[in-house]
N, C-alpha and C positions, 0 to 999 in steps of 0.2 A: 887184239892188237894193242900194244902199249904206246902211250903218248908221253912226251916229256914236257912238264911244266915246271920250270925252275928246279929241275933235278928230280921231280916227283913223277912217277909213272902214272898216267891216267888211262884207264881202260875204257874204250868206247863200248857203248852198249846202251842200257836203259837210261843212263844219266845224260846222254847227249841227244838233243833233239834232231829230228830230220832237218836238213837244210831247206831254207825257203829263199833261194836266190832271186833278186829282183831283176826285171828287165831294165836295161840301161840304154838311154838314148846316146847318140854319137857325141853330143855336147858334154854329157856327164862323163863319158870315157876320156874326153879331152881334158876336162877339168881335173879328174882324178889322176891322169897321166902326167900332168904338169908337175915338175919336181919342186916348184916353189910356190905356186899359187895359193893353195890352202894353208900352207905353213905361214906364208906372209900375211894372209888375211887374219889368221888366228893370232899372230903376234900383234897386229895392228889393233884388233878389237879387244884383245885381252880376255876372252871368254868364249862361250858357245855362240854360234851364229847360224843363221839360215842363209842359204844361197838361192837367189831367184834368177831365172833366165827367161825374161819376158818374150823373147823371140819364139819360144815354144807355145806360149799363150796365143800368139798370132797364128801359128801353124794350126793349133787346135780349132780356133775360130774358123779358119778357112776350110777345115775339114767338115764342119757342120754346114757352112755355106754351100759347099759342093754338093751335099746331099739335097738341100733345098733346090738347088739349080737342076740337078739331075731329075728330081721328081716333078719339076715344072711348077712349083708352088711359090707363093710369096711367103717367105719365112724371116723371122727376126729372132735374134739372140739377145737375152738379157743375162749377163753374168751375175750369178748369185754371190754378191760381194762378201757375205758372211763367211765364205769358205777361206778367204785370205784377205788381210787388211792392206796388203802391199799396194803402194801408190803406183808402182811400175805395172801392175796387172791392170788397174783402171786405165792407165795411159795406153797400154797395149790394146784394150778394148776400143778406146777412142780412135786409135790409129788403124784398126782393122775391121771397122764396121760392125761392132757389137755395142749394144746398150748395156746398162747395169741395173740389176735388181737390188734395191736398197730397202732397209727397214728402220732407219733412224735418221735424225737430222745430221748426225756425224757422218754416216755413210753417204748421205745425199750430197753434202757439201764437199766431202772428199772426192766424190766422183766428178762433180763440177770442176773442182780444182785441177783435175787431170785432163780436162778437155771434153768430157762427156757432156753433150747438150741436154738441156732439160727435157726435151721431147724424146730423148733416147733413154730416159729413166723409167723403170717400173717400180712403184712403191708398194711393198707387200707387208705382211705382218698383221697381228691382231690389234684391235683397239688403239689405232695410231694416235699419237699425241696431237693436240691442237696445233702445235708449232710445226710438226712434220706435215700435217694436212695442208696448212696454210702455205708452207714453203713449196710443197709439191704442186699445188695449184698455180702458184705464182710462176713457176718454171715450166708449166705445161706438161708435167710428168703424167704418165698413165698410172692410175691408182687402182689396185686390186682391193675392192671393198669387202671386208670380212664380216661385217654385221650391220644391222639396220641403224643402230645408233651412230655409227660412223657416217652412214649415208645422210642422216639427218643433220649432222654437223657440217657436212659438205654443202648441203642445201642452204643452211643458215649463213654460210660465208658469202653466198651470192656471187662467187667468182667462177668463171668458166672452168669446168672440170671434166677430164676424160676418165672414164671408169670402166673397169671390168667387175663383174660380180663373181666372187669366189664361191663355188658350189661345194657343199659337203657331199662326198661320194656316198651312195646308198650303202647302208650297213657299216659305215665307218664310225669308229669311236673317237675320231680326231676332234680336238677342240676348235679346229679352224673350219671356216666355210659356213654357208647358209643352207638351211633346209629348203624343201620344195615350197612350203608355205611362206618362208621368209623371202625367197626369190620372187614369188608372186607379189608380195607386198612391196619389195624393192622396185619392181617394174612399174607398179602403180605410182610410187613416190617419184621416180624419175620422170614418168610421163607428165607429172604435174609441175615439173621444175625445168624451165628453159635453160638454166645455167649448167645442168649436168647432161653430159653426152655419154650414153651407154655404147661403148665400143665392142663389148662382147663379154665372154665368160672365161673363168680360169678354174683349174683344180690342181691339186698335188696329191700324188699317191706315194706311200712309203714302198720300199722295196724296188726291184729292178725288172718288173714284168712288162715287156713291150706290148704283149697282147692286151693286158688290162688297160694300159694307157690308150691304145688304139680304140678299144671298145667304148671307153668313157668319152674319148674325143668325138666319136660318132654321135653319142647322146648330146653332147654340147653343140654340135652342128645343128641338131634339131632345135635346141634352145635358141640359137642365133636366128634361125628362120622364123621361129615363133615371135621373137622380139621384133623382127622386121615388120611383121604384120601389125604390131602396135606402134609403128612409126620410129623405132630406134634403128640406127645404122648397123650395129652388131656385126662388125666385119673381122673381129679378132678372136681367136681362141688360143689360150695358153694352157699347155699340158705340164707346166712346171719343170722340175729338174729330175734328179735320180737317174742320170746316165752313168752306167758303170765304168770303172777304170780297171784295166788289166795290169796288175802289179807284178805277177810272178807266173812262171810257166805252168801249164796244166799238170804235167807229171809231178812236179814238186808239190803242188797244192794237193793233188790227190794223195800223195805219199803222206803228207802231214795230216790231212783231215781223216784219213782212214786209220791211221795208227797213233794219233795223238795220245799221249800218256802223261798223267800228272807228274810222273817221275822224271819227265823231261824238264821240269820247272823248279826253280829255286823254292825251297820250303814246301814243295808239293802243291804249289798254287794251281788252281784250275779255273777255267772260264766257261760259261755256258754257251757262248757264241763268239764268232769272229766275223769281221767284214769279209765278203767274198773276194779275197785278194786275186784269185784268178777269175776273169770275166771274159768268156769267149767272144762276145759281141759288144765291145765297149763303144762309148761315145757316139760318133757319127754312124757306126754300123748299127747300133741300137736304134738311132733315129730312123735309119732307112727301113729297119724291120717294122717300126711303128707305122710308117707311111705306107708300106706295102700291104699290111694286114687288112684284109677285107676291103681293099680299094680305097683306103682313107685318103690318099693323095688325090685320087680322082674326085672324090666327094668335096674336098677342099677347093679344087679347081672349079668344079661345076657350080659351086655356090659362092665363089669369089671371097673366100675366107682366108685371112692371113694366119699362119700358125706361128705362135710364139713359144719359145722354150727358155727355161731358166737354169741352165747348167752351172754348177759351181765346181765341184771336184773334176768333172770331165774337161773343163777348160784349163785346168791346172795340171793335167797329167804330164809327168816328167818335166814340170817347169821349175822344180826346186828340190833341194835336199838340205839336211840339217847336220851340223858338225859339232861334236863335243871333243874335248881333250881328256885323255885318261890321266887322272891324278892320283890313282891308288889301285892296288891289286892285292887280293887275298886268295889263299887256297882254302876251299871248304870241301866237305865230304858229303857224298850221297851214295847210298847203297854200297858203302865201303870203298868208293872210288873218288878221287879228288877232282875238283873243277875250279875254274877261276871265277872270282866275284870281283868285278871292277867297280870303281867309283869314278864318275866323270864330273866335269865342272858345271853341270846344269841339273835340271830336274825333269821329271816325267811330265810336267805341265807343258813342256815344249813338244811332247808327242801325245796329242790329246785323245788318243783312242781310249785311255782309261776313263774318259768322260762317259763312255758306254760300258764301263766295267769289263773292258776287254784289253787286248794288247796289240800293238803295231807289229805285224809279223814279218814283213820283208827283211831279210838279213842285213844288218849293218855291215859296212865295209871298213877294213882296217887300213890306215894310211900312216906311214908309207908302206908300200908293198915290198916284202922281202921274204926269203925262204923261211920255213918253219914247219912245225908239226900241228896238225889239226887239234884244236883245244876247246873243249866245251866251256862256254863263258856266259855268265849272267851279268847284267849291267845295272848298277844302282846309282842313285843320285847323290848330290853333295848336300843332303839335308839330314836332319835328325829323325826322320820317319822311316820305320821299317818298311812301310807300305810304298815308299817312293822309289819304285823300280822302273827303269826305262825298258828293260827286257827281263822278265822273270824266266823266260825260256833260256835253256842252256844252248846258246847258238854255237855251232861248230866253226869257230873262227879259224882261218888258215894257219895261224900261229898264235903263240901267247902274246897278249898285248903288254906293252911296257909303258911306264909313266912317260908322258909327253907325246905318245902316239895320238892320232886323231881317229875318232870313230864316226863314220858317216852313215846316217840313216837316209836311204834313197827315197825319192818320190814323195816327199812330205808336204808339198805345197798345198794340197787339198785337205783342209781342215786341221791337219796335225800341228801346224806351226804356232798358231796364236789363239785358238779357241779358249784355252785355259791359262793364258799367260799370267804370271804372278811374280812379284818381286819378293817372294817368301824368303825369309832369312836375310833380307836385303841383298839377295843375289841379283845381278843385273838381268833384265829381260833380254834374251838374245836379239841382237839387231839383225835386220835383213840386209844382205849384201847383194847388189844387182850386178850380174856379169854382162859385159858388152863385148861383141866381137871386134877385134882390132884387125887392121889390114894385113898383118903378118901372121894370121892364124893364131895369135895369142888372145887371151882374155884381158880386158881391163875391167876394173870394178869400182863401184861407187856405193855409198850407203843409200838405202831406199828412201825416197821422198823427202 
């Protein structure tokens, strides 16, 4: 089949990647369907921008709360703030009954500024600075202790401190958490210091295996019961984050993963792995599976243990997207067939999947919508680096993109927006724009925070 790109016939085949269309929420369709909204925002900010819709964060929080309630357990959510710096997200947590997981003084003070109370904070991370430890204790935050030295510094402060002990999972090569011997030493240290209150234990597992989390949680229940025999309250168990997000339909993901070919990518680029963009049991559904496995919920109820979770990406599912303006287009050849190579007004640092030497795969959307012919398209950045590509993959856009069009990457709120932000080339860091529902079914917008 021939495609027309600026008068050039493009043959679909090996050079055009399989489409990976993203799931879209109703608010995203409304925003994309508004004939003026995105164009007006783009004109006002004068460059690429991120769009945030905090109402979705609230909905996601309530989804997790509903699972806790259905299981009949005491559960608490700490939003992993590293996933997105937006002030609007922290405010949504404060307004919807979620705490915040922070790892720096900047994150802690930013959460407090949005109404999150000190006792609603969990402080995580390795070898915390003295300033962070002091500030956390002053505000009554729950501190996940990662090593014995940190515990000794807490004891030296002489300020009342609430702590969890972070456990290194057996067989894990992680640099985080304490070994069995270190945990025993920590229990002894805490037992000899009246200012430190051991509230329980925590862990974090890489990957998205619900069964592994349930089984390790069962082990930590036993640790809580042992700690109680030593006189510690030990009423909280945190299983960390890692709750999957479902970005794309199962059929599209299977088609991509089963047939991916480096010929689909600009310059024959290849990647060793991708995030699992289709996830059949995401977010709250995964939490329910953890609680159901081997009667975990019943064990938590029987032993009066509160379950804490630290979701980041899962609380941001469908809560934002990223917008770039097309500012240039070239025709290039692959396997004897032409394709489009776009340049947009930003960089791949605003799509942080390259941090993991991978690519963000949900298909971007072209705005405005108008008729055209499917056109294989790769997307480059406005920098002088060959490697600075937003999309190496030749995405089958529904038409040829023109200068001035907007390219919208969907569902980018979770980790993509600002993990690697940089003003390289003195290009502006994309601002975050927050959408608010107006009474007449329109959106109003403000700059974040």
